[in-house]
PyMOL CGO cylinders between C-alpha atoms (Angstrom):
from pymol import cmd
from pymol.cgo import CYLINDER

trace = [
    CYLINDER, 5.14, -12.59, 13.02, 4.97, -15.01, 10.57, 0.3, 1, 1, 1, 1, 1, 1,
    CYLINDER, 4.97, -15.01, 10.57, 0.71, -15.35, 11.61, 0.3, 1, 1, 1, 1, 1, 1,
    CYLINDER, 0.71, -15.35, 11.61, 0.74, -11.56, 10.76, 0.3, 1, 1, 1, 1, 1, 1,
    CYLINDER, 0.74, -11.56, 10.76, 2.53, -11.25, 7.72, 0.3, 1, 1, 1, 1, 1, 1,
    CYLINDER, 2.53, -11.25, 7.72, 0.39, -13.98, 6.61, 0.3, 1, 1, 1, 1, 1, 1,
    CYLINDER, 0.39, -13.98, 6.61, -2.75, -12.32, 7.75, 0.3, 1, 1, 1, 1, 1, 1,
    CYLINDER, -2.75, -12.32, 7.75, -1.16, -8.98, 6.37, 0.3, 1, 1, 1, 1, 1, 1,
    CYLINDER, -1.16, -8.98, 6.37, -1.15, -10.62, 3.07, 0.3, 1, 1, 1, 1, 1, 1,
    CYLINDER, -1.15, -10.62, 3.07, -4.53, -11.77, 2.83, 0.3, 1, 1, 1, 1, 1, 1,
    CYLINDER, -4.53, -11.77, 2.83, -5.26, -8.33, 3.59, 0.3, 1, 1, 1, 1, 1, 1,
    CYLINDER, -5.26, -8.33, 3.59, -2.82, -7.19, 0.59, 0.3, 1, 1, 1, 1, 1, 1,
    CYLINDER, -2.82, -7.19, 0.59, -4.63, -10.04, -2.15, 0.3, 1, 1, 1, 1, 1, 1,
    CYLINDER, -4.63, -10.04, -2.15, -8.05, -8.36, -0.84, 0.3, 1, 1, 1, 1, 1, 1,
    CYLINDER, -8.05, -8.36, -0.84, -7.25, -4.14, -2.03, 0.3, 1, 1, 1, 1, 1, 1,
    CYLINDER, -7.25, -4.14, -2.03, -4.76, -5.67, -4.99, 0.3, 1, 1, 1, 1, 1, 1,
    CYLINDER, -4.76, -5.67, -4.99, -7.47, -6.43, -8.22, 0.3, 1, 1, 1, 1, 1, 1,
    CYLINDER, -7.47, -6.43, -8.22, -8.70, -2.40, -7.04, 0.3, 1, 1, 1, 1, 1, 1,
    CYLINDER, -8.70, -2.40, -7.04, -4.85, -1.50, -7.30, 0.3, 1, 1, 1, 1, 1, 1,
    CYLINDER, -4.85, -1.50, -7.30, -4.28, -3.35, -10.70, 0.3, 1, 1, 1, 1, 1, 1,
    CYLINDER, -4.28, -3.35, -10.70, -7.17, -2.16, -11.67, 0.3, 1, 1, 1, 1, 1, 1,
    CYLINDER, -7.17, -2.16, -11.67, -5.49, 0.87, -12.60, 0.3, 1, 1, 1, 1, 1, 1,
    CYLINDER, -5.49, 0.87, -12.60, -1.88, -0.29, -13.69, 0.3, 1, 1, 1, 1, 1, 1,
    CYLINDER, -1.88, -0.29, -13.69, -1.33, -0.95, -9.95, 0.3, 1, 1, 1, 1, 1, 1,
    CYLINDER, -1.33, -0.95, -9.95, 0.30, -3.33, -6.88, 0.3, 1, 1, 1, 1, 1, 1,
    CYLINDER, 0.30, -3.33, -6.88, 1.95, -3.36, -3.60, 0.3, 1, 1, 1, 1, 1, 1,
    CYLINDER, 1.95, -3.36, -3.60, 4.95, -5.36, -1.96, 0.3, 1, 1, 1, 1, 1, 1,
    CYLINDER, 4.95, -5.36, -1.96, 5.12, -6.04, 1.83, 0.3, 1, 1, 1, 1, 1, 1,
    CYLINDER, 5.12, -6.04, 1.83, 8.53, -5.30, 2.55, 0.3, 1, 1, 1, 1, 1, 1,
    CYLINDER, 8.53, -5.30, 2.55, 8.24, -6.12, 6.57, 0.3, 1, 1, 1, 1, 1, 1,
    CYLINDER, 8.24, -6.12, 6.57, 6.97, -5.56, 9.51, 0.3, 1, 1, 1, 1, 1, 1,
    CYLINDER, 6.97, -5.56, 9.51, 8.79, -4.25, 12.19, 0.3, 1, 1, 1, 1, 1, 1,
    CYLINDER, 8.79, -4.25, 12.19, 9.15, -4.30, 16.02, 0.3, 1, 1, 1, 1, 1, 1,
    CYLINDER, 9.15, -4.30, 16.02, 7.06, -1.93, 17.01, 0.3, 1, 1, 1, 1, 1, 1,
    CYLINDER, 7.06, -1.93, 17.01, 4.30, -2.97, 14.48, 0.3, 1, 1, 1, 1, 1, 1,
    CYLINDER, 4.30, -2.97, 14.48, 4.44, -0.91, 11.05, 0.3, 1, 1, 1, 1, 1, 1,
    CYLINDER, 4.44, -0.91, 11.05, 4.98, -2.86, 8.29, 0.3, 1, 1, 1, 1, 1, 1,
    CYLINDER, 4.98, -2.86, 8.29, 6.88, -1.33, 5.32, 0.3, 1, 1, 1, 1, 1, 1,
    CYLINDER, 6.88, -1.33, 5.32, 5.74, -1.89, 1.67, 0.3, 1, 1, 1, 1, 1, 1,
    CYLINDER, 5.74, -1.89, 1.67, 6.50, -1.08, -1.30, 0.3, 1, 1, 1, 1, 1, 1,
    CYLINDER, 6.50, -1.08, -1.30, 3.71, 0.95, -4.11, 0.3, 1, 1, 1, 1, 1, 1,
    CYLINDER, 3.71, 0.95, -4.11, 4.43, -1.03, -7.58, 0.3, 1, 1, 1, 1, 1, 1,
    CYLINDER, 4.43, -1.03, -7.58, 4.03, -0.50, -11.24, 0.3, 1, 1, 1, 1, 1, 1,
    CYLINDER, 4.03, -0.50, -11.24, 1.63, 2.87, -11.56, 0.3, 1, 1, 1, 1, 1, 1,
    CYLINDER, 1.63, 2.87, -11.56, 0.47, 3.44, -8.05, 0.3, 1, 1, 1, 1, 1, 1,
    CYLINDER, 0.47, 3.44, -8.05, 4.67, 3.91, -6.88, 0.3, 1, 1, 1, 1, 1, 1,
    CYLINDER, 4.67, 3.91, -6.88, 4.03, 6.98, -9.23, 0.3, 1, 1, 1, 1, 1, 1,
    CYLINDER, 4.03, 6.98, -9.23, 1.06, 7.81, -8.57, 0.3, 1, 1, 1, 1, 1, 1,
    CYLINDER, 1.06, 7.81, -8.57, 0.51, 11.25, -7.17, 0.3, 1, 1, 1, 1, 1, 1,
    CYLINDER, 0.51, 11.25, -7.17, -3.07, 9.56, -5.64, 0.3, 1, 1, 1, 1, 1, 1,
    CYLINDER, -3.07, 9.56, -5.64, -0.78, 6.90, -4.27, 0.3, 1, 1, 1, 1, 1, 1,
    CYLINDER, -0.78, 6.90, -4.27, -0.66, 8.14, -0.65, 0.3, 1, 1, 1, 1, 1, 1,
    CYLINDER, -0.66, 8.14, -0.65, -4.33, 8.34, -0.51, 0.3, 1, 1, 1, 1, 1, 1,
    CYLINDER, -4.33, 8.34, -0.51, -4.03, 5.19, -2.22, 0.3, 1, 1, 1, 1, 1, 1,
    CYLINDER, -4.03, 5.19, -2.22, -1.81, 3.61, 0.81, 0.3, 1, 1, 1, 1, 1, 1,
    CYLINDER, -1.81, 3.61, 0.81, -4.13, 5.70, 3.88, 0.3, 1, 1, 1, 1, 1, 1,
    CYLINDER, -4.13, 5.70, 3.88, -8.05, 5.15, 2.76, 0.3, 1, 1, 1, 1, 1, 1,
    CYLINDER, -8.05, 5.15, 2.76, -6.95, 1.63, 0.45, 0.3, 1, 1, 1, 1, 1, 1,
    CYLINDER, -6.95, 1.63, 0.45, -3.71, -0.17, 1.99, 0.3, 1, 1, 1, 1, 1, 1,
    CYLINDER, -3.71, -0.17, 1.99, -3.96, 1.08, 5.80, 0.3, 1, 1, 1, 1, 1, 1,
    CYLINDER, -3.96, 1.08, 5.80, -7.64, 0.51, 6.19, 0.3, 1, 1, 1, 1, 1, 1,
    CYLINDER, -7.64, 0.51, 6.19, -7.44, -2.58, 5.31, 0.3, 1, 1, 1, 1, 1, 1,
    CYLINDER, -7.44, -2.58, 5.31, -4.25, -3.87, 6.98, 0.3, 1, 1, 1, 1, 1, 1,
    CYLINDER, -4.25, -3.87, 6.98, -5.20, -2.92, 10.15, 0.3, 1, 1, 1, 1, 1, 1,
    CYLINDER, -5.20, -2.92, 10.15, -9.00, -4.02, 9.49, 0.3, 1, 1, 1, 1, 1, 1,
    CYLINDER, -9.00, -4.02, 9.49, -7.38, -7.50, 9.10, 0.3, 1, 1, 1, 1, 1, 1,
    CYLINDER, -7.38, -7.50, 9.10, -4.68, -6.47, 11.71, 0.3, 1, 1, 1, 1, 1, 1,
    CYLINDER, -4.68, -6.47, 11.71, -5.36, -4.54, 14.56, 0.3, 1, 1, 1, 1, 1, 1,
    CYLINDER, -5.36, -4.54, 14.56, -2.44, -4.99, 16.42, 0.3, 1, 1, 1, 1, 1, 1,
    CYLINDER, -2.44, -4.99, 16.42, -0.77, -3.10, 13.23, 0.3, 1, 1, 1, 1, 1, 1,
    CYLINDER, -0.77, -3.10, 13.23, -0.14, 0.52, 14.66, 0.3, 1, 1, 1, 1, 1, 1,
    CYLINDER, -0.14, 0.52, 14.66, 0.80, 2.52, 11.16, 0.3, 1, 1, 1, 1, 1, 1,
    CYLINDER, 0.80, 2.52, 11.16, 1.26, 1.21, 7.17, 0.3, 1, 1, 1, 1, 1, 1,
    CYLINDER, 1.26, 1.21, 7.17, 4.81, 3.52, 4.99, 0.3, 1, 1, 1, 1, 1, 1,
    CYLINDER, 4.81, 3.52, 4.99, 5.54, 3.42, 1.23, 0.3, 1, 1, 1, 1, 1, 1,
    CYLINDER, 5.54, 3.42, 1.23, 8.97, 2.94, 1.16, 0.3, 1, 1, 1, 1, 1, 1,
    CYLINDER, 8.97, 2.94, 1.16, 8.08, 5.20, -2.25, 0.3, 1, 1, 1, 1, 1, 1,
    CYLINDER, 8.08, 5.20, -2.25, 5.46, 6.87, -1.96, 0.3, 1, 1, 1, 1, 1, 1,
    CYLINDER, 5.46, 6.87, -1.96, 4.58, 9.67, -4.89, 0.3, 1, 1, 1, 1, 1, 1,
    CYLINDER, 4.58, 9.67, -4.89, 5.00, 13.30, -3.84, 0.3, 1, 1, 1, 1, 1, 1,
    CYLINDER, 5.00, 13.30, -3.84, 1.87, 15.37, -5.87, 0.3, 1, 1, 1, 1, 1, 1,
    CYLINDER, 1.87, 15.37, -5.87, 3.60, 18.17, -7.28, 0.3, 1, 1, 1, 1, 1, 1,
    CYLINDER, 3.60, 18.17, -7.28, 6.12, 15.55, -8.25, 0.3, 1, 1, 1, 1, 1, 1,
    CYLINDER, 6.12, 15.55, -8.25, 7.01, 16.59, -12.05, 0.3, 1, 1, 1, 1, 1, 1,
    CYLINDER, 7.01, 16.59, -12.05, 7.75, 12.46, -13.23, 0.3, 1, 1, 1, 1, 1, 1,
    CYLINDER, 7.75, 12.46, -13.23, 4.11, 11.41, -11.48, 0.3, 1, 1, 1, 1, 1, 1,
    CYLINDER, 4.11, 11.41, -11.48, 1.81, 9.99, -13.47, 0.3, 1, 1, 1, 1, 1, 1,
    CYLINDER, 1.81, 9.99, -13.47, -1.51, 9.67, -12.75, 0.3, 1, 1, 1, 1, 1, 1,
    CYLINDER, -1.51, 9.67, -12.75, -4.32, 6.39, -13.67, 0.3, 1, 1, 1, 1, 1, 1,
    CYLINDER, -4.32, 6.39, -13.67, -6.15, 5.96, -16.37, 0.3, 1, 1, 1, 1, 1, 1,
    CYLINDER, -6.15, 5.96, -16.37, -9.87, 7.52, -16.03, 0.3, 1, 1, 1, 1, 1, 1,
    CYLINDER, -9.87, 7.52, -16.03, -8.53, 10.32, -14.19, 0.3, 1, 1, 1, 1, 1, 1,
]
cmd.load_cgo(trace, "trace")
């Protein structure tokens, strides 16, 4: 399992510059036995209404490409698009 975690971290490191450019980041929390990755969205990513799109289109795609045995990716703190406290990243 440590090899999988290492490969996930490499995948996350490849997309971190894009997340950080918008004031966000991501932290690996756990990989379940059924190969579901649990992440925490940090900074602006934790309060952005576009975080679900970022998670699916960027983070999950990068992880699954690097670690094909991963079945899914879930964020423990995904912001709903209609959350009144959600904040758009700079430039939107």
